[in-house]
BADOKOL-461975 format. One record per residue: residue in one letter; y negated, z negated, x negated of N, C-alpha, C in turn. Coordinates in steps of 0.2 Angstrom, whole numbers, plus 5000, padded with zeros to 4 digits. Atoms other than C-alpha are relative to their C-alpha. Example, Ala and Ser with C-alpha at 12.3 -4.5 7.8 and 13.67 -1.06 7.14 Angstrom:
A500650004996502249614938499450004996;S500650015004500549644932499549975004;
This chain:
M499749994994502241784818500250085002;A499949944999503141934824499650035006;R500349974994502242044837500450055003;P499649954996502942154851499950074997;T500049935002503342334847499550035004;L500449964996502242474854500350025006;T499749984993503442514867499949965007;E500150054994503242444885500649965000;R499650044998504942364886500650024994;C499349995005506642354875500649995004;F499350014997508442374881500450014994;A499550005005509842334869500749995002;V499250025000511742334868500249994993;C499750015007512542254853500849985000;V499350005000514342274849500349984994;G499750025006515442174836500749985002;V499350024999517242164834500449984994;N499550015007518342074820500750015001;E499350004999520042064827500150055006;Y499949944996520742234837500649975004;H499350004996522142244851500550004995;P499549985004523742234842500250085000;D499849925000524042414848499650034996;A500649975003522442464840500250034993;G499849975006523342474823499350004994;L500650015005521642414814500049944996;S500050065003521542284801499349965003;A500550034997520442134805499449994995;L500650015003518642114800499749935000;R500250085000517741944796499349995003;Y500750024999515841954800499750055005;A500349954994515642104814499749965004;E500250034994515541984828499349964998;N500750055003514241864817499450055000;D500549955001513342024814499650025006;A500249994994513142074832499649945003;K500450064996512641894839499449994996;A500750005003511341894825499550045002;V500449964998510642044830499750005007;D500250014993510642004848499549945000;A500550065001509841834844499350014998;L500749995003508441904833499650055006;L500449974994507942034848499849955005;G500250054995507841884859499449964996;D500550025003506741804847499450045000;L500649955001505641964846499750015008;G500350004993505341944865500550045005;V499649974996506742044873500449965004;P499650054995507341954889500850015001;P499349994998509241924893500250055003;E499849954996509242044906500050064998;Q500249945002508742174896500550014993;R499549995006510142144882500749985003;R499250014999512042154882500449994994;L499650015005513142074870500750015001;L499349995000514942124868500349984994;C499650015007516042044855500849985002;G499250025000517942024852500350045006;A499649974994518942054868499650025005;E500549994994517442074879499850084998;A500249935003517042244868500550055002;T499549944999518242354878499650065001;L500449945000517842534880499750015007;E500350004992517542514899499349965000;N500550045001516342374895499350034996;I500649965004515342474882499750055004;N500249944996515242624893499549985005;A500550024994514542524907499349974998;A500550035003513342434897499450064998;L500449955003512642594889499850055006;D500449964995512442674906499649975004;D500550044998511542534913499350004997;L500550015003510442504900499650064996;F500449945004510142674892499950065005;I500249944996510242784908499749985005;N500350024992509842694924499449964999;R500650054999508542564919499350024997;P500650005005507342624905499550055003;G500549964999505742714906499950054995;P500149965005505042854896499849974993;N500350045005504142734884500449934997;D499650065003505442604881500450014995;L499750015006506342564866500749995001;L499250024999508342584867500249994993;I499650015007509342504853500749995002;F499250015000511242514851500149984993;Y499850035007511942414837500849995001;Y499350015000513742424832500349984993;A499750035007514742314819500850015001;G499350004999516542364817500350054997;H499749935003517742494812499850085002;G500249944998517242674811500750044998;V499349965001518942784812499950085001;P499849925000519142964807500550025003;V499449964997520343064818500050065000;S499949935000521043224815500450035006;F499749984995521643344829500250074998;D499849935000522643504831499750055002;D500449954995521543584844499250004997;A500750014999519843524837499849994992;D500250045005518843464822500149944999;P499950085002519043304815499449965003;E500550044998517943164823500049934997;V500150075002517342984819499949965007;F500150034993517542864834499849934997;L500150075001516842684834500649975004;A499550024997518242574838499949935005;S500050064995518242464855500549954998;W499550035001519242314855500750035002;D499349974997520642414865500150074997;F499949935002520542564854500850035001;N499449985000521942684857500050074998;R499949935002522342834847500350065004;D499649954996523542914858499550035006;Q500549974996522142924871499650054999;L500449955004521043024859500350075001;Q499849935000522143174860499950045005;T500149964995521743214877499150024999;K500749995002520143314875499549985005;S500450024995519443274892499749924999;F500150075001519543084887499549994995;R500550005006518743114870499250025003;R500649974998517243214879499749955005;K500350044994517043094894499949924998;Q499950085000517542914889499949974994;S499950045006517842884871499350004997;L500650015004516542824858500050034993;S500149965007516542964846499350015000;L500650005002515042984837499650065004;A500249944996514843164846499749985007;R500250024994514843084863499549955001;L500650035000513642954859499550035000;R500649965001512543084852499850035006;T500249964994512643184868499749975006;D500150034994512743064881499449955000;Y500450054999511542924876499450014994;F500449995005510542984861499550065001;E500449934999509943164866499849995007;G500149994994509343224882499449965004;E500750034995508043154896500049934999;G500050085000507542974897499449994995;S500450035005506742864885499950054993;R500149965006505842954870500149954994;K499950075006506242784858500749985000;R499450034999507942764854500249994993;L499750015007508742674838500749995000;F499350015001510542684834500249964994;I499850045006511142564820500750005000;F499350005000512942584815500249974992;D499750035007513642454801500750015001;S499349984999515342534802500150054994;C499849955005516342654789499950075003;Y500149924999515942844789499550015006;S500550004995514442804801499550054998;G500549945001513442934792500150065002;D499849944997514343064801499750015007;F500350004993513343034817499850075003;L500349944998512643204817500550065000;G499449964999514443284817500250024994;P499849975006515543364804499850064997;G500349945003514543514803499449984995;Y500550035005513343414793500249944996;R499850055005514343304783499750034992;D500249985006513743294765500249944995;D499750055004514643214751499649974995;G500650025004513043184741499649955003;V500450064997511543064745499550045003;R500549974997510543204753500049985006;L500150014993509843154769500050065005;V499849944996510143274784499450005006;L500650004995508443254793499950075002;N500249934997508043444793500550035005;E499449984997509843474800499949985008;V499950024994509643354815499350035004;R500649974996507843424819500350075004;R499749934997508843594823500549985006;L499550014996510143504832499649975007;L500350054994509043384844499450055004;P500549954996507843464858499449974997;G500750015002506043474854499749945002;D500350074998505543314864500349944998;A499750065003506643194854499749964995;T500550045005505143124844500349925002;G499850085000505642934840500749995000;R499350015000507542954840500350004994;V499950015006508242884826500749974999;A499450025001509942844819500149974992;L499950045007510242714804500749984999;A499150015002512042714797499949974993;S500050065006512542584784500350054994;C499849985006513342724773500150075002;L500049925000513642914770500750005004;A499449994996515043004780500649994996;T499550015005516242984765500149934997;Q500050075004515942794761500249955006;R499950064996516442624768499549955000;A500550055000515342494774500449934997;R499850055004515542334765499849935003;E500250084999515542144770500049964995;D500150035005515142014759500149925002;E500050074999515741834759499449964999;A500450045002514341764750499550015005;L500449994996513141834763500149985007;N499950034993514141784779499950065005;H500249934995513741964785500250064997;G499949935004514042154782499450004996;R500550005004512942194769499350035002;M500749964997511742324778499749955005;T500450044995511542204793499749944997;Y500350045004511142064781499250014999;Y500649985001509642154775499650015005;L500349984993509242224792499849945003;L500250074997509042044798499549974996;R500550045005508041984783499350045001;A500749974998506742134787499749995007;L500350014994506642114805499849935002;R500250075000506441924804499450004997;G500650015004505041944791500149964994;D499950045008505941854777499850044993;D500149965006505541994765499450055001;P500749954999503742074764500250074998;D499949945004504542204753500350065006;A499749954995505242294770499450025005;R500549994996503542304777499650064997;E500649965002502142434776499449964998;S500650045002500442384770499749985006;D500450024994499742364788500549945004;G499550064997501242234791500550025005;W499649974996502242344801500750024997;V499449985002504142364799500250065003;T499849924995504542554804500650024996;V499349985003506142644803500050034993;Q500149975007505542734787500149944994;S499950045006505142574778500549955000;L499250044998506742484785500550054995;H499549955003507742634778499949984992;S500250005007506842624761500249934997;Y499750075002507142434759500750005000;L499350015001508942454764500350044994;A499849975006509142584751500049974993;R500150035006508442484738500549944998;K499650065000509542334742500750014999;L499249985001511342424744500150034994;E499749975006512342474730500150075002;P499849925000512542664727500750015004;S499449974996514342654734499949985008;Q500350014993513442604751499450035002;H500749985000512042724754499850025007;P500250004992511142704771499850065001;V500249924998510742864780499550005005;L500550004995509242884790499950085003;S500049934998509243034802499750005007;G500350004993508343084819499350044998;Q500549964999506743164824499349955001;F500550054999505143054821499550024996;T500449995005503543044814499949924997;R500150075003502942854811500449955006;M499850054994504142734822500049934998;P500150085003503542554821500549965005;L499650054997504742424826499749945002;V500350064999503942254824499549994994;R500550025005502442184815500049934999;F500050085001502142024806499249994996;D500650035003500441944802500149984993;P499950025007500141924784499949925000;P500150085001500341734779499349994999;A500750025001498841634780499849994993;Q500450015007497841644764499749944999;P500450075002497241484756499450034999;P500749975001495441504754499850014992;P500049985007494941574738499849944995;P500450055004494541464724499450004998;P500750005001492841404721499850044993;P500149975006492041504707500049954993;L499950055006492441434690499349994997;D500750015003490841354683499950024993;P500149965007490241464668499549964996;G500650045004488941334662500249994993;A499850025006489841274647500150074995;Y499949935004490341464641499250024999;L500749985000488541514645499649974994;Q500450035005487841384634500350014993;R499749975006489141424620499750074998;V500349945001488541604621499350004996;I500750015002486741554619499949964993;D500050035006487141434605500150044994;L499849975005488041554595499650064998;N500449945001486741694597499350005000;R500750014998485041624599499550014993;Q500449975005484541654581500450054994;I499749975005484841764566499949974993;D500050035007485241714549499750044995;L500349965005484041784535500149964993;R500050045007484541664521500550064996;G499749965004485141774506499650064999;L500449945001483741904509499449994996;G500550025006482541814497499349995003;G500750014997481141784510499949935001;P500150074999480341624515500249985006;V499750024992481041624534500850004998;E499350005000482941574534500250025007;K499749984994483141604553499450025005;L500549974995482241694567500350005006;P499849994994482341694585500350075001;L499749945000483541834590499650055004;E500449954995482341904604499550034996;R500649975004481041924591500150054995;V499749945004482142034581500050065002;Y499749934997482642164593499650045001;I500549974997481042224596500050084997;A500049945004481342374584500550065000;L499549955000482942464588499950055005;K500049944996483142634596500650044999;A499449965001484542764598499950075002;D500149934998484842944599500750025003;A499549994995485943024611500450064997;A499749935003487343154605500550025006;P499649994993488143254620500750014999;P499350005003490043264621500250064996;A499749955003490243444615499849984992;E500150015007489443384598500649954998;R499550055002490643234598500750054999;R499449975000492143354601500050044993;A500049975006491543464587500149964993;A500050055007491243314575500849984999;A499450035000492943254579500650064997;G499649945003493743424576499950024993;Y500149995007492843454560500349944996;V499750065004493443284554500850024999;Q499449995001495243334558500250064995;Q500049925005495043514549499949974993;L500250025007494343424535500549974997;M499550045003495743294532500650054999;Q499549965000497043434535499850054993;T500249965006496143544521500149964994;L500050035007496043404508500749985000;A499450015001497943374511500450064997;L499749945003498343544505500150004992;D499950005008499043544487499750064996;A500149925003498643734484499250005001;I500850004999496643694488499749994992;D500350005007495643734472499649934999;P500450065000495043564465499350005001;Y500750015001493243614463499950015008;Q500149994992493343664483500149935004;K499750074997494243494487499449954999;Q500550055004492743394477499350025005;T500649974996491443514487500049975007;Q499950034993492243454504499949945000;I500150075001492243284499499249985000;R500650035001490443274494499650025006;R500349984994489843374509500149955005;A499850064994490743244521499649954998;L500350065002489943094511499350015001;A500749995000488243184511499749995007;R500350014992488043164531500549955003;G499850074998488242994538500150005008;D500050024993488043034557500450065004;P499649954997489243134569499750075002;I500349924998488043274574500050044992;A499949965006487843314556500750034997;L499549975001489643344554500150065004;S499949954996489643454569499650064997;L500549955002488143554561500250044994;L499749985006489043574545500650065003;R499449954998490543654554499750075003;R500349944998489443774563499550044994;S500349965005488443814548500550054996;D499449975003490243864540500150075005;E499849944996490543984556499550035002;G500549954997488844044561500149985007;D500050014993489143974579499449955002;D500650034998487543904586500049985008;R500050014993488243874604499949935002;L500050064999488343694603499349964998;L500650045002486543664596499649995007;P500550024995485443564608499450044999;D500749975000483743634614499649944997;G500450055001482643534604500349944996;R499850055003482843364596500649965005;P499650034995484143254603499749935004;A500350054996483743124618499949934995;R500150065003483142964612499849945006;L500150054995483242794622500049954996;N499950075003482742624618500649965003;L499350034997484142504621500049965006;G500050024994483442424635500150055005;E499949944995483442594643500850005001;L499450005001485242604637500549965004;L499650054994485842444646499950025006;A500149994993485042494661500250065003;R499849934998485642674662500750004999;E499249975002487442684653500449955002;R499450054999488942604661500550004995;W499550005006489942654646499650034995;A500549975005489142674629500549984993;V499850015007489742694611499450004995;L500750015005488342644598500350004993;L499850005006488642704581499349994995;G500650015005487542654566500349994993;D499950025008487442624546500149935001;P500150075000487842454541499349974999;G500750035000486342344544499650045005;A500449984996485642454557499949975006;G500150054995485842324570500450015006;K499550004995487342364580500249935003;T499850064999487942184580499449975002;T500650044998486142124583499850035008;L500149984993486142234600500549965004;V499450044995487842144606499749935001;R500350075000487141974601499449995005;W500650004995485442014610500250005008;A499749984993486342084625500349935003;A499550054998487541934627499549935001;L500550054998486041804625499750015005;T500449984995484941894637500349995007;F499650004994486241914650500249915001;A499750074997486941724648499349955001;Q500650044997485041654649499850015007;A500249994992484741744665500549965005;L499450044995486441674673499849934999;Q500150075001486041494666499449995004;A500750024997484241504673500250025008;G500149994992484941564691499850065002;R500549954997484141724691500450065001;E499649944998484941874700499950054996;R500249945005484142004688499949984994;V500250015007484042014670499350034998;I500749985001482042044666499949974993;V500350015007481442054648499350034999;P500749985002479742074640500050074997;A499949945002479442254637499950004992;A500150005007478942204618500650004997;Q499250015002480942174616500250074999;V499749945000481242344619499650074999;H500449945002479742464617499749994993;A500250015007479642454598499450044998;D500449955002478542604596499350005004;A500650004997477242564609499549974996;D500650035004475442534603499949935002;D500150064998475242384614500649985005;P499550014995476942334622499949935005;D500250064996476242164628499750025006;R500449984994475142264641500650045005;L499549964997476742354647500449955006;P499750054997477742284662500649984998;D499450025002479242194660500750055003;V499549944999480942294660500549965003;D499650014996482242264672500750034998;L499449985002484042264665500650025005;G499550004995484942254681500349945003;P499750064998486042124690500249964994;A499750045005486441974680500850015000;R499350015001488241974674500249964994;L499750045005489341874663500150044994;P499949975006489341924645500849994997;V499350025002491141944638499950044993;L500149995007491041954619500750014996;L499449995004492442034608499950034994;R500049975007492442064589500750035001;L499449964999493842204589500449994994;A499750025006494342144571500549945002;D499650064997494841974580500650025005;Y499349984996495942074593500550024995;E499649975006496742164578500449954998;A499750065003497141994570500549975005;A499650024996497941934585500650045003;R499549954996498842084592500650024993;W499449985006499842114574500149934997;Q499850065002500841974570500550004995;D499650005005501741964553500150084999;G500049935001501442154552500350045006;R499649974995502242184569499550015006;D500550004994501342254584500249975006;T499750054994501542124599499850055006;S500249984994500742254611499549965004;L500550044996499442124616499450045003;T500649974997498142194629499549964998;I500650045001496442164627499949955006;A500050054993496442084646500449944998;D499750075000497741964640499749964994;Y500350035006496841924624499449965003;L500750034997495141874634500249925001;G500050085000494941684633500249964995;R499950035007495541654616499750034994;Q500449975004494341764607499649954996;P500650055002493141674594499450045000;W500649965001491441744591499649974994;Q500450035007490541724574500449944997;G499450055004492141634567500049935005;Q499950064997491941494581500350025007;P499749994994492941474597499550005006;L500550004993492041524614500249955005;F499950054995493141404624500549954997;T499550065002494041234621500650015003;D499449994996495241284634500150075002;P499949934999495841464632500350025008;E499949984993496641474649499550005004;R500850004995495041414658499750064999;G500449945003494241554648500350065002;R499649944997495441684654499950005007;K500150004993495241634671499350035002;L500749984998493341644670499850064999;L500149945002493241804661500350055005;H499649964995494541884673499750005007;Q500550014994493541824688499550045000;A500749965001491941904682500350084999;L499749935001493042064678500250035007;N499749984993493942074695499550005005;E500650004995492242044704499550054998;G500549945002491342184695499449964998;R500550045002490242044687499950004991;A500050015007490442074667499850054997;L500249965005489542144653500550004994;V499450015006490942184640499650024993;L500249975006490242194622500649994995;C499550005005491442254609499750024993;D500449995006490842244592500650024994;G499649995006491542324575500650045000;L499449954999492742454579500350024992;D499849975006492542514561500349954995;E499750055004493142344554500750005000;I499249995001494942394558500150054995;T500049945005495242494542500750035000;D499449965000497142544545499950045006;Q500149944996497042714553500549985007;T499550004994498642684564499849945005;R500150054995498042514571499350025004;R500649994997496342584574500250055006;G499949964994497042714585500349975006;R499850044995498042594594499549965004;V500450054997496642474597499550055004;V500349944995495642644604500450015006;D499549984994497142674616499949935004;A500150074996496942474621499450015003;L500750004997495042504624500050055006;I499949954995495442664634500349965006;A499750024995496642574645499649945003;F500550054996495442424648499450035004;I500449974996494142544653500350025006;R499749974994495242634665500249955005;E499850064996495742464672499349965003;Y500650054999494042374673499450035001;V500749975000492542484671500050065002;R500049944995492442614685499449995003;D500649994996490842674693500249965008;P500050044994490742564709499850045005;E500149974995490242704720500650064999;S499449945000491442864714500649984997;N499250035003492842754705500050054994;A499949965005492442874691500149974993;C499950045007492942834673500050054995;P499949945004492642944657500749994996;A499450005003494342884650500550055004;D499649954996494942994665499950074999;E500349944999493943134661500050034992;E500149985007494343174642500050074998;R500149935001494243354645499350035002;A500649984997492543354653499550014994;I500449995005491243434643499349985000;G500750034999489643374651500049935002;G500050064997490143204654500249995007;I499950014993490243114671499549975004;A500550054996489043054684500249945001;A499850074998488942874686499449975003;T500650034997487842764695499649944995;P500250045006486742664683500049935002;P499850074998487142484682499449975002;V500550034998485342434684499950015008;E499950004992485542494703500649975002;R499450024996487242444707500449934997;G499750065003487742304694500850044998;G499349985002489642324691500149994993;N499750015007490642304675499650064996;Q500449965004489842374660500349994993;I499750005007490542414642499550034995;I500449985006489642434625500449994994;I499649995005490642484610499650024994;T500349975006490042484592500450004994;S499549985007490642564576499550024995;R500349955004490042624560500150075001;I500049944998489742804559500650024995;V499649995005490842824543500849995003;G499350014998492742854549500049995008;Y499950004992492342844568500550065002;Y499549934997493143024571500549994998;L499450015001494642974564500349985006;A499750024995495042884579499449995006;P500650024995493642914592500249975007;L500050014993493442864610499850065004;P499949954996493542984624499150035000;A500649965002492043124621499650005006;A500450014993491543094640499649935000;M500450075001490842914635499350024996;P500649995003489042924631500049974993;H499950035007488942894611499250014998;Y500650005002487342854603500049974992;T500150015008486742834584499349955001;V500650045000485442694580499650034994;A500649965003483842774574499749944994;E500450055004482842704559499449985002;L500750034998481342594562499550044999;S500649955001479742684565499649944996;D500550035004478142624555499849945004;A500350054995477542534571500549955001;A499450064999479242434573500149964994;I500050045006479142384555499549965000;R500550055000477542314557500049955005;R499950064995477942214573500649964997;F499450055003479542154564499749954994;C500250045006478542094549499549945003;A500450054997477242014560500349945004;A499650054997478541924569500249934996;
């Protein structure tokens, strides 16, 4: 429903002429009177009473009647805060003179060119744009005036000294022309000074007036600002989008934000009830509750996954180290591509690269060559157990050799969070023995809090690659659009992919998702891997931001020291873990500002605990 404007009252004069007096020498129009009647009726619907409106159409729209209506409603009656609206639909007529510059006149029903040759008549009685501007637009009185012209050449309202054959608006010029207290005085013309206004049989209106009515009736939300107000600015922008270049609307005047009418947003249906994740959670639990040991030659074929995870730890690599590693890899590839390089040197470079399996070692090799120790950390790299990583890092890349436990981490995290949600727990609490592998007696340590329970979103990146590239063609499928149809461990996660998509997107949009992306290294094609990395970056920018600062490492690719972020254990929110083998990772790495970790070898204590399990 439309609400009244911010003004105390509104006074309006609406004029429309289709057929003119025979002596006027003007062709007939088809929809000008319909336009004026529709604007007048709309103002009535918006609360302007009949005694504050004047509608003059056809033979009633004489020069005398129009002047009398303007004198009464624009000069005699309004107060300083009232909104004055003048609407005209009809012919705009340019006329040349021997003793003065050409002018544009709005044609009343009894338009007479011969009278215009008298200078006093032009200045005191005619509907020249210059006189309308001087007598009814400028000067004392109401500070809020809106003149709307759906007529040819109406963009000339500011006068011949300000004509512009281009599409540049004349706002700066009118600021110089009008007095300083003219705030809120606006002219909206249907076309430039050199253009003609158009009628449209299909619309049964002049083109500009048709869209003007749609905007002020509330038929098109596109004409409103975000708070529901149609302002002169939003109205002009809307008209400019709707009209063709041959009819470019002109907004001129002096104003800040001039609101016209406000529309309450349509009643929103109640949000749909949360999708029941029960079947999905059970599927995640069933697919991840055990680890298969068959083929290892031992007496045990399967173990509960939670009993295996006790021994994994990770090493932190600072962003500067990762940049150095990536730079070293690129430099190495360029060197190996040179035909002129000595074969012995090439073999040496290859052996040195293969002899080092972790990203820190690659950068250390480069520093050894250059004698640069600026990137060396003080002491050994920081170490975290993976329970601490999940509690602390909103974004993390986990690197490791084959069999180091990367996929085990992903499966354990998915299982642990799914079990917590299934049990209705608000937070994910795990026994210390599952994450403190090196402790002498972890059973005596307090349980570990991993933060608010969130929906695990499992994604094997090689499955995403297979879905995105069809018959060798990149379909540009995004990760967000792929969710819901992804399998896990070769098994479908959802019997209904569309329902799965809605469930996962609901969790993402509400900040309740733990996204677990496994196996970036399994994408062996370098070009495809680079595009998958780009897709991951786009997904992170869209869905995985710090809930307090809105920060995102994908936006800070040049940051040296990473970015500050609220730990998930404190605020929850979306979180993402991405795993990859070390070898080849720096051919297409993720942003260096993302925390990176490498899986460490099991300590003796961890090995004993694993064997005892």
